[in-house]
PQR file of N, CA, C, O and H, with PARSE charges and radii, in Angstrom:
ATOM      1  N   MET A   1       0.860  -1.128   0.038 -0.4000 1.5000
ATOM      2  CA  MET A   1       0.029   0.129   0.120 -0.0000 2.0000
ATOM      3  C   MET A   1       0.897   1.098   0.012  0.5500 1.7000
ATOM      4  O   MET A   1       0.606   2.067   0.715 -0.5500 1.4000
ATOM      5  N   GLY A   2       1.929   1.213  -0.652 -0.4000 1.5000
ATOM      6  CA  GLY A   2       2.794   2.363  -0.529 -0.0000 2.0000
ATOM      7  C   GLY A   2       2.823   3.141  -1.746  0.5500 1.7000
ATOM      8  O   GLY A   2       3.793   3.867  -1.964 -0.5500 1.4000
ATOM      9  H   GLY A   2       2.165   0.426  -1.223  0.4000 1.0000
ATOM     10  N   ASN A   3       1.754   3.058  -2.654 -0.4000 1.5000
ATOM     11  CA  ASN A   3       1.283   3.882  -3.759 -0.0000 2.0000
ATOM     12  C   ASN A   3       0.775   5.015  -3.394  0.5500 1.7000
ATOM     13  O   ASN A   3       0.205   5.002  -2.302 -0.5500 1.4000
ATOM     14  H   ASN A   3       0.966   2.468  -2.477  0.4000 1.0000
ATOM     15  N   ALA A   4       0.805   6.086  -4.018 -0.4000 1.5000
ATOM     16  CA  ALA A   4       0.125   7.380  -3.721 -0.0000 2.0000
ATOM     17  C   ALA A   4      -1.162   7.128  -4.120  0.5500 1.7000
ATOM     18  O   ALA A   4      -1.374   6.422  -5.106 -0.5500 1.4000
ATOM     19  H   ALA A   4       1.268   6.097  -4.905  0.4000 1.0000
ATOM     20  N   VAL A   5      -2.274   7.742  -3.313 -0.4000 1.5000
ATOM     21  CA  VAL A   5      -3.739   7.700  -3.529 -0.0000 2.0000
ATOM     22  C   VAL A   5      -4.123   9.033  -3.839  0.5500 1.7000
ATOM     23  O   VAL A   5      -4.103   9.879  -2.944 -0.5500 1.4000
ATOM     24  H   VAL A   5      -2.101   8.316  -2.512  0.4000 1.0000
ATOM     25  N   ASN A   6      -4.517   9.366  -5.158 -0.4000 1.5000
ATOM     26  CA  ASN A   6      -4.735  10.772  -5.410 -0.0000 2.0000
ATOM     27  C   ASN A   6      -6.163  11.033  -5.798  0.5500 1.7000
ATOM     28  O   ASN A   6      -6.602  12.164  -5.588 -0.5500 1.4000
ATOM     29  H   ASN A   6      -4.533   8.679  -5.884  0.4000 1.0000
ATOM     30  N   ASP A   7      -6.915  10.153  -6.322 -0.4000 1.5000
ATOM     31  CA  ASP A   7      -8.367  10.365  -6.592 -0.0000 2.0000
ATOM     32  C   ASP A   7      -9.352  10.281  -5.668  0.5500 1.7000
ATOM     33  O   ASP A   7      -9.190   9.311  -4.928 -0.5500 1.4000
ATOM     34  H   ASP A   7      -6.558   9.234  -6.493  0.4000 1.0000
ATOM     35  N   LYS A   8     -10.379  10.976  -5.415 -0.4000 1.5000
ATOM     36  CA  LYS A   8     -11.376  10.723  -4.466 -0.0000 2.0000
ATOM     37  C   LYS A   8     -11.698   8.970  -4.358  0.5500 1.7000
ATOM     38  O   LYS A   8     -11.539   8.304  -3.335 -0.5500 1.4000
ATOM     39  H   LYS A   8     -10.511  11.764  -6.017  0.4000 1.0000
ATOM     40  N   GLU A   9     -12.139   8.498  -5.562 -0.4000 1.5000
ATOM     41  CA  GLU A   9     -12.620   7.088  -5.399 -0.0000 2.0000
ATOM     42  C   GLU A   9     -11.511   6.019  -4.861  0.5500 1.7000
ATOM     43  O   GLU A   9     -11.830   4.970  -4.301 -0.5500 1.4000
ATOM     44  H   GLU A   9     -12.268   9.039  -6.394  0.4000 1.0000
ATOM     45  N   SER A  10     -10.178   6.421  -5.105 -0.4000 1.5000
ATOM     46  CA  SER A  10      -9.242   5.613  -4.923 -0.0000 2.0000
ATOM     47  C   SER A  10      -8.684   5.889  -3.193  0.5500 1.7000
ATOM     48  O   SER A  10      -7.978   5.199  -2.457 -0.5500 1.4000
ATOM     49  H   SER A  10      -9.919   7.272  -5.560  0.4000 1.0000
ATOM     50  N   GLN A  11      -9.233   6.947  -3.031 -0.4000 1.5000
ATOM     51  CA  GLN A  11      -9.057   7.268  -1.334 -0.0000 2.0000
ATOM     52  C   GLN A  11      -9.847   6.839  -0.526  0.5500 1.7000
ATOM     53  O   GLN A  11      -9.478   6.460   0.585 -0.5500 1.4000
ATOM     54  H   GLN A  11      -9.807   7.507  -3.629  0.4000 1.0000
ATOM     55  N   VAL A  12     -11.531   6.802  -1.054 -0.4000 1.5000
ATOM     56  CA  VAL A  12     -12.321   6.265  -0.329 -0.0000 2.0000
ATOM     57  C   VAL A  12     -12.162   4.446  -0.133  0.5500 1.7000
ATOM     58  O   VAL A  12     -12.334   3.778   0.887 -0.5500 1.4000
ATOM     59  H   VAL A  12     -11.831   7.110  -1.956  0.4000 1.0000
ATOM     60  N   SER A  13     -11.756   3.979  -1.590 -0.4000 1.5000
ATOM     61  CA  SER A  13     -11.336   2.304  -1.332 -0.0000 2.0000
ATOM     62  C   SER A  13     -10.243   2.242  -0.535  0.5500 1.7000
ATOM     63  O   SER A  13     -10.170   1.145   0.019 -0.5500 1.4000
ATOM     64  H   SER A  13     -11.617   4.521  -2.419  0.4000 1.0000
ATOM     65  N   TYR A  14      -9.278   3.059  -0.229 -0.4000 1.5000
ATOM     66  CA  TYR A  14      -8.080   2.984   0.519 -0.0000 2.0000
ATOM     67  C   TYR A  14      -8.909   2.992   1.952  0.5500 1.7000
ATOM     68  O   TYR A  14      -8.886   1.926   2.567 -0.5500 1.4000
ATOM     69  H   TYR A  14      -9.337   3.951  -0.679  0.4000 1.0000
ATOM     70  N   LEU A  15      -9.601   4.034   2.511 -0.4000 1.5000
ATOM     71  CA  LEU A  15     -10.091   4.007   3.600 -0.0000 2.0000
ATOM     72  C   LEU A  15     -10.922   2.759   4.124  0.5500 1.7000
ATOM     73  O   LEU A  15     -10.849   2.357   5.285 -0.5500 1.4000
ATOM     74  H   LEU A  15      -9.620   4.900   2.012  0.4000 1.0000
ATOM     75  N   LYS A  16     -11.704   2.202   3.159 -0.4000 1.5000
ATOM     76  CA  LYS A  16     -12.490   1.094   3.340 -0.0000 2.0000
ATOM     77  C   LYS A  16     -11.629  -0.147   3.382  0.5500 1.7000
ATOM     78  O   LYS A  16     -11.962  -1.040   4.161 -0.5500 1.4000
ATOM     79  H   LYS A  16     -11.763   2.528   2.216  0.4000 1.0000
ATOM     80  N   ASN A  17     -10.675  -0.279   2.709 -0.4000 1.5000
ATOM     81  CA  ASN A  17      -9.564  -1.286   3.041 -0.0000 2.0000
ATOM     82  C   ASN A  17      -8.870  -1.481   4.455  0.5500 1.7000
ATOM     83  O   ASN A  17      -8.714  -2.523   5.092 -0.5500 1.4000
ATOM     84  H   ASN A  17     -10.404   0.447   2.077  0.4000 1.0000
ATOM     85  N   ARG A  18      -8.555  -0.378   4.714 -0.4000 1.5000
ATOM     86  CA  ARG A  18      -7.974  -0.073   5.841 -0.0000 2.0000
ATOM     87  C   ARG A  18      -8.858  -0.501   6.986  0.5500 1.7000
ATOM     88  O   ARG A  18      -8.473  -1.272   7.864 -0.5500 1.4000
ATOM     89  H   ARG A  18      -8.682   0.467   4.195  0.4000 1.0000
ATOM     90  N   PHE A  19     -10.113   0.060   6.933 -0.4000 1.5000
ATOM     91  CA  PHE A  19     -11.239  -0.225   7.952 -0.0000 2.0000
ATOM     92  C   PHE A  19     -11.361  -1.679   8.159  0.5500 1.7000
ATOM     93  O   PHE A  19     -11.358  -2.258   9.245 -0.5500 1.4000
ATOM     94  H   PHE A  19     -10.425   0.687   6.220  0.4000 1.0000
ATOM     95  N   ASN A  20     -11.495  -2.330   6.689 -0.4000 1.5000
ATOM     96  CA  ASN A  20     -11.650  -3.715   6.628 -0.0000 2.0000
ATOM     97  C   ASN A  20     -10.433  -4.450   7.462  0.5500 1.7000
ATOM     98  O   ASN A  20     -10.768  -5.210   8.370 -0.5500 1.4000
ATOM     99  H   ASN A  20     -11.497  -1.860   5.807  0.4000 1.0000
ATOM    100  N   MET A  21      -9.433  -4.309   7.266 -0.4000 1.5000
ATOM    101  CA  MET A  21      -8.036  -4.645   7.882 -0.0000 2.0000
ATOM    102  C   MET A  21      -8.160  -4.412   9.422  0.5500 1.7000
ATOM    103  O   MET A  21      -7.698  -5.255  10.191 -0.5500 1.4000
ATOM    104  H   MET A  21      -9.160  -3.692   6.528  0.4000 1.0000
ATOM    105  N   PHE A  22      -8.681  -3.455   9.818 -0.4000 1.5000
ATOM    106  CA  PHE A  22      -8.750  -3.171  11.320 -0.0000 2.0000
ATOM    107  C   PHE A  22      -9.982  -4.119  11.934  0.5500 1.7000
ATOM    108  O   PHE A  22      -9.883  -4.566  13.077 -0.5500 1.4000
ATOM    109  H   PHE A  22      -9.056  -2.769   9.193  0.4000 1.0000
ATOM    110  N   MET A  23     -11.119  -4.390  11.123 -0.4000 1.5000
ATOM    111  CA  MET A  23     -12.182  -5.134  11.658 -0.0000 2.0000
ATOM    112  C   MET A  23     -11.590  -6.674  11.527  0.5500 1.7000
ATOM    113  O   MET A  23     -11.931  -7.437  12.430 -0.5500 1.4000
ATOM    114  H   MET A  23     -11.199  -4.027  10.195  0.4000 1.0000
ATOM    115  N   GLU A  24     -10.751  -7.190  10.507 -0.4000 1.5000
ATOM    116  CA  GLU A  24     -10.289  -8.397  10.622 -0.0000 2.0000
ATOM    117  C   GLU A  24      -9.529  -8.797  11.896  0.5500 1.7000
ATOM    118  O   GLU A  24      -9.809  -9.766  12.602 -0.5500 1.4000
ATOM    119  H   GLU A  24     -10.474  -6.569   9.774  0.4000 1.0000
ATOM    120  N   VAL A  25      -8.560  -7.948  12.088 -0.4000 1.5000
ATOM    121  CA  VAL A  25      -7.778  -7.942  13.525 -0.0000 2.0000
ATOM    122  C   VAL A  25      -8.509  -7.901  14.754  0.5500 1.7000
ATOM    123  O   VAL A  25      -8.250  -8.631  15.710 -0.5500 1.4000
ATOM    124  H   VAL A  25      -8.333  -7.161  11.514  0.4000 1.0000
ATOM    125  N   LEU A  26      -9.530  -6.946  14.726 -0.4000 1.5000
ATOM    126  CA  LEU A  26     -10.528  -7.132  15.870 -0.0000 2.0000
ATOM    127  C   LEU A  26     -11.244  -8.480  15.988  0.5500 1.7000
ATOM    128  O   LEU A  26     -11.444  -9.020  17.075 -0.5500 1.4000
ATOM    129  H   LEU A  26      -9.741  -6.353  13.949  0.4000 1.0000
ATOM    130  N   ASP A  27     -11.593  -8.959  14.891 -0.4000 1.5000
ATOM    131  CA  ASP A  27     -12.019 -10.237  14.892 -0.0000 2.0000
ATOM    132  C   ASP A  27     -11.268 -11.548  15.376  0.5500 1.7000
ATOM    133  O   ASP A  27     -11.773 -12.606  15.749 -0.5500 1.4000
ATOM    134  H   ASP A  27     -11.431  -8.519  14.007  0.4000 1.0000
ATOM    135  N   THR A  28     -10.018 -11.224  15.278 -0.4000 1.5000
ATOM    136  CA  THR A  28      -9.091 -12.324  15.526 -0.0000 2.0000
ATOM    137  C   THR A  28      -8.507 -12.194  17.203  0.5500 1.7000
ATOM    138  O   THR A  28      -7.804 -13.036  17.763 -0.5500 1.4000
ATOM    139  H   THR A  28      -9.607 -10.364  14.975  0.4000 1.0000
ATOM    140  N   ILE A  29      -8.902 -11.183  17.674 -0.4000 1.5000
ATOM    141  CA  ILE A  29      -8.542 -11.028  18.915 -0.0000 2.0000
ATOM    142  C   ILE A  29      -9.154 -11.880  19.854  0.5500 1.7000
ATOM    143  O   ILE A  29     -10.382 -11.957  19.814 -0.5500 1.4000
ATOM    144  H   ILE A  29      -9.472 -10.499  17.219  0.4000 1.0000
ATOM    145  N   ASP A  30      -8.466 -12.604  20.780 -0.4000 1.5000
ATOM    146  CA  ASP A  30      -9.286 -13.492  21.909 -0.0000 2.0000
ATOM    147  C   ASP A  30      -9.376 -12.466  22.973  0.5500 1.7000
ATOM    148  O   ASP A  30      -8.320 -11.906  23.266 -0.5500 1.4000
ATOM    149  H   ASP A  30      -7.469 -12.541  20.812  0.4000 1.0000
ATOM    150  N   PRO A  31     -10.498 -12.109  23.628 -0.5600 1.5000
ATOM    151  CA  PRO A  31     -10.832 -11.200  24.626  0.2800 2.0000
ATOM    152  C   PRO A  31     -10.044 -11.950  25.893  0.5500 1.7000
ATOM    153  O   PRO A  31      -9.262 -11.270  26.557 -0.5500 1.4000
ATOM    154  N   GLU A  32     -10.240 -13.268  26.204 -0.4000 1.5000
ATOM    155  CA  GLU A  32      -9.528 -13.817  27.258 -0.0000 2.0000
ATOM    156  C   GLU A  32      -8.192 -13.520  27.338  0.5500 1.7000
ATOM    157  O   GLU A  32      -7.760 -13.221  28.451 -0.5500 1.4000
ATOM    158  H   GLU A  32     -10.876 -13.821  25.665  0.4000 1.0000
ATOM    159  N   SER A  33      -7.346 -13.539  26.283 -0.4000 1.5000
ATOM    160  CA  SER A  33      -6.031 -13.235  26.249 -0.0000 2.0000
ATOM    161  C   SER A  33      -5.570 -11.831  25.831  0.5500 1.7000
ATOM    162  O   SER A  33      -4.347 -11.723  25.743 -0.5500 1.4000
ATOM    163  H   SER A  33      -7.697 -13.782  25.378  0.4000 1.0000
ATOM    164  N   THR A  34      -6.154 -10.940  25.608 -0.4000 1.5000
ATOM    165  CA  THR A  34      -5.767  -9.765  25.050 -0.0000 2.0000
ATOM    166  C   THR A  34      -5.071  -8.846  26.423  0.5500 1.7000
ATOM    167  O   THR A  34      -5.407  -8.865  27.608 -0.5500 1.4000
ATOM    168  H   THR A  34      -7.148 -11.027  25.680  0.4000 1.0000
ATOM    169  N   ASP A  35      -4.067  -8.123  25.784 -0.4000 1.5000
ATOM    170  CA  ASP A  35      -3.294  -7.552  26.570 -0.0000 2.0000
ATOM    171  C   ASP A  35      -3.195  -6.029  26.272  0.5500 1.7000
ATOM    172  O   ASP A  35      -3.761  -5.610  25.263 -0.5500 1.4000
ATOM    173  H   ASP A  35      -3.793  -8.108  24.822  0.4000 1.0000
ATOM    174  N   VAL A  36      -2.524  -5.179  27.071 -0.4000 1.5000
ATOM    175  CA  VAL A  36      -2.496  -3.707  26.877 -0.0000 2.0000
ATOM    176  C   VAL A  36      -1.963  -3.293  25.670  0.5500 1.7000
ATOM    177  O   VAL A  36      -2.323  -2.270  25.089 -0.5500 1.4000
ATOM    178  H   VAL A  36      -2.064  -5.519  27.891  0.4000 1.0000
ATOM    179  N   GLU A  37      -0.828  -4.319  25.145 -0.4000 1.5000
ATOM    180  CA  GLU A  37      -0.104  -3.852  23.987 -0.0000 2.0000
ATOM    181  C   GLU A  37      -1.162  -4.192  22.806  0.5500 1.7000
ATOM    182  O   GLU A  37      -1.110  -3.561  21.750 -0.5500 1.4000
ATOM    183  H   GLU A  37      -0.536  -5.151  25.617  0.4000 1.0000
ATOM    184  N   ASP A  38      -2.116  -5.201  23.019 -0.4000 1.5000
ATOM    185  CA  ASP A  38      -3.010  -5.423  21.800 -0.0000 2.0000
ATOM    186  C   ASP A  38      -3.984  -4.167  21.645  0.5500 1.7000
ATOM    187  O   ASP A  38      -4.206  -3.586  20.583 -0.5500 1.4000
ATOM    188  H   ASP A  38      -2.158  -5.713  23.876  0.4000 1.0000
ATOM    189  N   ILE A  39      -4.516  -3.858  22.869 -0.4000 1.5000
ATOM    190  CA  ILE A  39      -5.372  -2.660  22.558 -0.0000 2.0000
ATOM    191  C   ILE A  39      -4.591  -1.328  22.010  0.5500 1.7000
ATOM    192  O   ILE A  39      -5.096  -0.536  21.214 -0.5500 1.4000
ATOM    193  H   ILE A  39      -4.336  -4.330  23.732  0.4000 1.0000
ATOM    194  N   ASP A  40      -3.152  -1.200  22.618 -0.4000 1.5000
ATOM    195  CA  ASP A  40      -2.816   0.049  22.001 -0.0000 2.0000
ATOM    196  C   ASP A  40      -2.530  -0.164  20.552  0.5500 1.7000
ATOM    197  O   ASP A  40      -2.587   0.848  19.853 -0.5500 1.4000
ATOM    198  H   ASP A  40      -2.742  -1.843  23.264  0.4000 1.0000
ATOM    199  N   ARG A  41      -2.258  -1.199  20.022 -0.4000 1.5000
ATOM    200  CA  ARG A  41      -2.093  -1.639  18.538 -0.0000 2.0000
ATOM    201  C   ARG A  41      -3.477  -1.198  17.936  0.5500 1.7000
ATOM    202  O   ARG A  41      -3.497  -0.407  16.993 -0.5500 1.4000
ATOM    203  H   ARG A  41      -2.212  -2.020  20.590  0.4000 1.0000
ATOM    204  N   LEU A  42      -4.528  -1.659  18.427 -0.4000 1.5000
ATOM    205  CA  LEU A  42      -5.884  -1.391  17.880 -0.0000 2.0000
ATOM    206  C   LEU A  42      -6.197   0.325  17.653  0.5500 1.7000
ATOM    207  O   LEU A  42      -6.675   0.902  16.676 -0.5500 1.4000
ATOM    208  H   LEU A  42      -4.512  -2.301  19.193  0.4000 1.0000
ATOM    209  N   ILE A  43      -5.678   0.908  19.084 -0.4000 1.5000
ATOM    210  CA  ILE A  43      -5.854   2.273  19.046 -0.0000 2.0000
ATOM    211  C   ILE A  43      -4.942   3.026  18.076  0.5500 1.7000
ATOM    212  O   ILE A  43      -5.323   4.077  17.562 -0.5500 1.4000
ATOM    213  H   ILE A  43      -5.290   0.440  19.878  0.4000 1.0000
ATOM    214  N   SER A  44      -3.805   2.526  17.836 -0.4000 1.5000
ATOM    215  CA  SER A  44      -2.909   3.292  16.803 -0.0000 2.0000
ATOM    216  C   SER A  44      -3.388   2.873  15.420  0.5500 1.7000
ATOM    217  O   SER A  44      -3.199   3.684  14.514 -0.5500 1.4000
ATOM    218  H   SER A  44      -3.495   1.672  18.254  0.4000 1.0000
ATOM    219  N   MET A  45      -3.958   1.768  15.145 -0.4000 1.5000
ATOM    220  CA  MET A  45      -4.633   1.598  13.791 -0.0000 2.0000
ATOM    221  C   MET A  45      -5.824   2.376  13.588  0.5500 1.7000
ATOM    222  O   MET A  45      -6.251   2.517  12.442 -0.5500 1.4000
ATOM    223  H   MET A  45      -4.112   1.109  15.880  0.4000 1.0000
ATOM    224  N   LEU A  46      -6.360   2.852  14.491 -0.4000 1.5000
ATOM    225  CA  LEU A  46      -7.511   3.804  14.381 -0.0000 2.0000
ATOM    226  C   LEU A  46      -7.002   5.019  14.236  0.5500 1.7000
ATOM    227  O   LEU A  46      -7.381   5.675  13.267 -0.5500 1.4000
ATOM    228  H   LEU A  46      -6.013   2.737  15.422  0.4000 1.0000
ATOM    229  N   ASP A  47      -6.033   5.588  15.163 -0.4000 1.5000
ATOM    230  CA  ASP A  47      -5.327   6.970  14.790 -0.0000 2.0000
ATOM    231  C   ASP A  47      -5.080   7.092  13.439  0.5500 1.7000
ATOM    232  O   ASP A  47      -5.488   8.023  12.743 -0.5500 1.4000
ATOM    233  H   ASP A  47      -5.725   5.055  15.951  0.4000 1.0000
ATOM    234  N   ASP A  48      -4.328   6.039  13.012 -0.4000 1.5000
ATOM    235  CA  ASP A  48      -3.534   6.124  11.669 -0.0000 2.0000
ATOM    236  C   ASP A  48      -4.684   6.194  10.569  0.5500 1.7000
ATOM    237  O   ASP A  48      -4.514   6.878   9.560 -0.5500 1.4000
ATOM    238  H   ASP A  48      -3.996   5.283  13.577  0.4000 1.0000
ATOM    239  N   LEU A  49      -5.828   5.495  10.773 -0.4000 1.5000
ATOM    240  CA  LEU A  49      -6.821   5.661  10.019 -0.0000 2.0000
ATOM    241  C   LEU A  49      -7.507   7.062   9.801  0.5500 1.7000
ATOM    242  O   LEU A  49      -7.815   7.637   8.758 -0.5500 1.4000
ATOM    243  H   LEU A  49      -5.967   4.939  11.593  0.4000 1.0000
ATOM    244  N   GLU A  50      -7.656   7.453  11.228 -0.4000 1.5000
ATOM    245  CA  GLU A  50      -8.328   9.045  11.091 -0.0000 2.0000
ATOM    246  C   GLU A  50      -7.391   9.877  10.585  0.5500 1.7000
ATOM    247  O   GLU A  50      -7.773  10.640   9.698 -0.5500 1.4000
ATOM    248  H   GLU A  50      -7.406   6.985  12.075  0.4000 1.0000
ATOM    249  N   LEU A  51      -6.010   9.932  10.999 -0.4000 1.5000
ATOM    250  CA  LEU A  51      -5.086  10.870  10.304 -0.0000 2.0000
ATOM    251  C   LEU A  51      -5.216  10.672   8.692  0.5500 1.7000
ATOM    252  O   LEU A  51      -5.583  11.697   8.119 -0.5500 1.4000
ATOM    253  H   LEU A  51      -5.699   9.312  11.719  0.4000 1.0000
ATOM    254  N   LYS A  52      -5.019   9.723   7.987 -0.4000 1.5000
ATOM    255  CA  LYS A  52      -5.309   9.507   6.909 -0.0000 2.0000
ATOM    256  C   LYS A  52      -6.600  10.006   6.214  0.5500 1.7000
ATOM    257  O   LYS A  52      -6.620  10.531   5.100 -0.5500 1.4000
ATOM    258  H   LYS A  52      -4.720   8.890   8.452  0.4000 1.0000
ATOM    259  N   TYR A  53      -7.603   9.794   6.952 -0.4000 1.5000
ATOM    260  CA  TYR A  53      -9.009  10.283   6.634 -0.0000 2.0000
ATOM    261  C   TYR A  53      -9.008  12.075   6.550  0.5500 1.7000
ATOM    262  O   TYR A  53      -9.717  12.797   5.849 -0.5500 1.4000
ATOM    263  H   TYR A  53      -7.587   9.368   7.857  0.4000 1.0000
ATOM    264  N   GLU A  54      -7.954  12.442   7.522 -0.4000 1.5000
ATOM    265  CA  GLU A  54      -8.104  13.955   7.547 -0.0000 2.0000
ATOM    266  C   GLU A  54      -7.422  14.592   6.380  0.5500 1.7000
ATOM    267  O   GLU A  54      -7.692  15.637   5.788 -0.5500 1.4000
ATOM    268  H   GLU A  54      -7.378  11.855   8.091  0.4000 1.0000
ATOM    269  N   VAL A  55      -6.302  13.551   6.155 -0.4000 1.5000
ATOM    270  CA  VAL A  55      -5.387  14.293   4.882 -0.0000 2.0000
ATOM    271  C   VAL A  55      -6.386  14.293   3.470  0.5500 1.7000
ATOM    272  O   VAL A  55      -6.385  15.217   2.657 -0.5500 1.4000
ATOM    273  H   VAL A  55      -6.083  12.702   6.636  0.4000 1.0000
ATOM    274  N   PHE A  56      -7.198  13.106   3.366 -0.4000 1.5000
ATOM    275  CA  PHE A  56      -7.898  12.904   2.451 -0.0000 2.0000
ATOM    276  C   PHE A  56      -9.311  14.021   2.338  0.5500 1.7000
ATOM    277  O   PHE A  56      -9.874  14.431   1.323 -0.5500 1.4000
ATOM    278  H   PHE A  56      -7.199  12.356   4.026  0.4000 1.0000
ATOM    279  N   LYS A  57      -9.514  14.219   3.335 -0.4000 1.5000
ATOM    280  CA  LYS A  57     -10.609  15.157   3.475 -0.0000 2.0000
ATOM    281  C   LYS A  57     -10.120  16.626   3.041  0.5500 1.7000
ATOM    282  O   LYS A  57     -10.774  17.383   2.324 -0.5500 1.4000
ATOM    283  H   LYS A  57      -9.056  13.886   4.160  0.4000 1.0000
ATOM    284  N   LYS A  58      -8.756  16.922   3.642 -0.4000 1.5000
ATOM    285  CA  LYS A  58      -8.419  18.291   3.070 -0.0000 2.0000
ATOM    286  C   LYS A  58      -8.138  18.245   1.537  0.5500 1.7000
ATOM    287  O   LYS A  58      -8.179  19.300   0.905 -0.5500 1.4000
ATOM    288  H   LYS A  58      -8.225  16.307   4.224  0.4000 1.0000
ATOM    289  N   ASP A  59      -7.863  17.102   0.930 -0.4000 1.5000
ATOM    290  CA  ASP A  59      -7.716  17.029  -0.541 -0.0000 2.0000
ATOM    291  C   ASP A  59      -9.315  17.209  -1.085  0.5500 1.7000
ATOM    292  O   ASP A  59      -9.570  17.991  -2.001 -0.5500 1.4000
ATOM    293  H   ASP A  59      -7.830  16.244   1.443  0.4000 1.0000
ATOM    294  N   TRP A  60     -10.157  16.555  -0.547 -0.4000 1.5000
ATOM    295  CA  TRP A  60     -11.440  16.794  -1.073 -0.0000 2.0000
ATOM    296  C   TRP A  60     -12.025  18.108  -1.078  0.5500 1.7000
ATOM    297  O   TRP A  60     -12.656  18.511  -2.055 -0.5500 1.4000
ATOM    298  H   TRP A  60      -9.949  15.920   0.197  0.4000 1.0000
ATOM    299  N   GLU A  61     -11.827  18.896   0.107 -0.4000 1.5000
ATOM    300  CA  GLU A  61     -12.226  20.330   0.070 -0.0000 2.0000
ATOM    301  C   GLU A  61     -11.239  21.138  -0.652  0.5500 1.7000
ATOM    302  O   GLU A  61     -11.629  22.255  -0.992 -0.5500 1.4000
ATOM    303  H   GLU A  61     -11.314  18.569   0.901  0.4000 1.0000
ATOM    304  N   LYS A  62     -10.311  20.878  -0.885 -0.4000 1.5000
ATOM    305  CA  LYS A  62      -9.420  21.516  -1.909 -0.0000 2.0000
ATOM    306  C   LYS A  62      -9.983  21.457  -3.369  0.5500 1.7000
ATOM    307  O   LYS A  62     -10.210  22.448  -4.063 -0.5500 1.4000
ATOM    308  H   LYS A  62      -9.995  19.970  -0.609  0.4000 1.0000
ATOM    309  N   ALA A  63     -10.164  20.232  -3.714 -0.4000 1.5000
ATOM    310  CA  ALA A  63     -10.649  19.663  -4.984 -0.0000 2.0000
ATOM    311  C   ALA A  63     -12.052  20.470  -5.119  0.5500 1.7000
ATOM    312  O   ALA A  63     -12.281  20.903  -6.249 -0.5500 1.4000
ATOM    313  H   ALA A  63      -9.979  19.427  -3.151  0.4000 1.0000
ATOM    314  N   ASP A  64     -13.047  20.735  -4.087 -0.4000 1.5000
ATOM    315  CA  ASP A  64     -14.217  21.229  -4.311 -0.0000 2.0000
ATOM    316  C   ASP A  64     -14.088  22.668  -4.501  0.5500 1.7000
ATOM    317  O   ASP A  64     -14.823  23.260  -5.292 -0.5500 1.4000
ATOM    318  H   ASP A  64     -12.860  20.383  -3.170  0.4000 1.0000
ATOM    319  N   GLN A  65     -13.016  23.379  -3.683 -0.4000 1.5000
ATOM    320  CA  GLN A  65     -12.885  24.753  -3.983 -0.0000 2.0000
ATOM    321  C   GLN A  65     -12.286  25.024  -5.502  0.5500 1.7000
ATOM    322  O   GLN A  65     -12.501  26.053  -6.143 -0.5500 1.4000
ATOM    323  H   GLN A  65     -12.419  22.898  -3.041  0.4000 1.0000
ATOM    324  N   GLU A  66     -11.690  24.180  -5.841 -0.4000 1.5000
ATOM    325  CA  GLU A  66     -11.035  24.446  -7.531 -0.0000 2.0000
ATOM    326  C   GLU A  66     -12.123  24.272  -8.624  0.5500 1.7000
ATOM    327  O   GLU A  66     -11.959  24.775  -9.736 -0.5500 1.4000
ATOM    328  H   GLU A  66     -11.515  23.344  -5.320  0.4000 1.0000
ATOM    329  N   GLU A  67     -13.223  23.565  -8.315 -0.4000 1.5000
ATOM    330  CA  GLU A  67     -14.374  23.403  -8.969 -0.0000 2.0000
ATOM    331  C   GLU A  67     -15.260  24.466  -9.243  0.5500 1.7000
ATOM    332  O   GLU A  67     -15.978  24.655 -10.224 -0.5500 1.4000
ATOM    333  H   GLU A  67     -13.356  23.156  -7.412  0.4000 1.0000
ATOM    334  N   LYS A  68     -15.054  25.282  -7.984 -0.4000 1.5000
ATOM    335  CA  LYS A  68     -16.098  26.510  -7.953 -0.0000 2.0000
ATOM    336  C   LYS A  68     -15.592  27.816  -8.665  0.5500 1.7000
ATOM    337  O   LYS A  68     -16.309  28.817  -8.701 -0.5500 1.4000
ATOM    338  H   LYS A  68     -14.470  25.128  -7.186  0.4000 1.0000
TER
END
């Protein structure tokens, strides 16, 4: 996933794929054996996803302004 994602469709697809990856990780976690590091990793994944969304959102707002 190291390629640049420039158009809105690709960006939304990227976010969906990352969210699905997060959900897969979440589904594989055993609640009985989960430790603090596992929870920290999940939080980190969500933080990364949110950061990427914010970057894409700025791109979309910029594109909307350029269309006007």
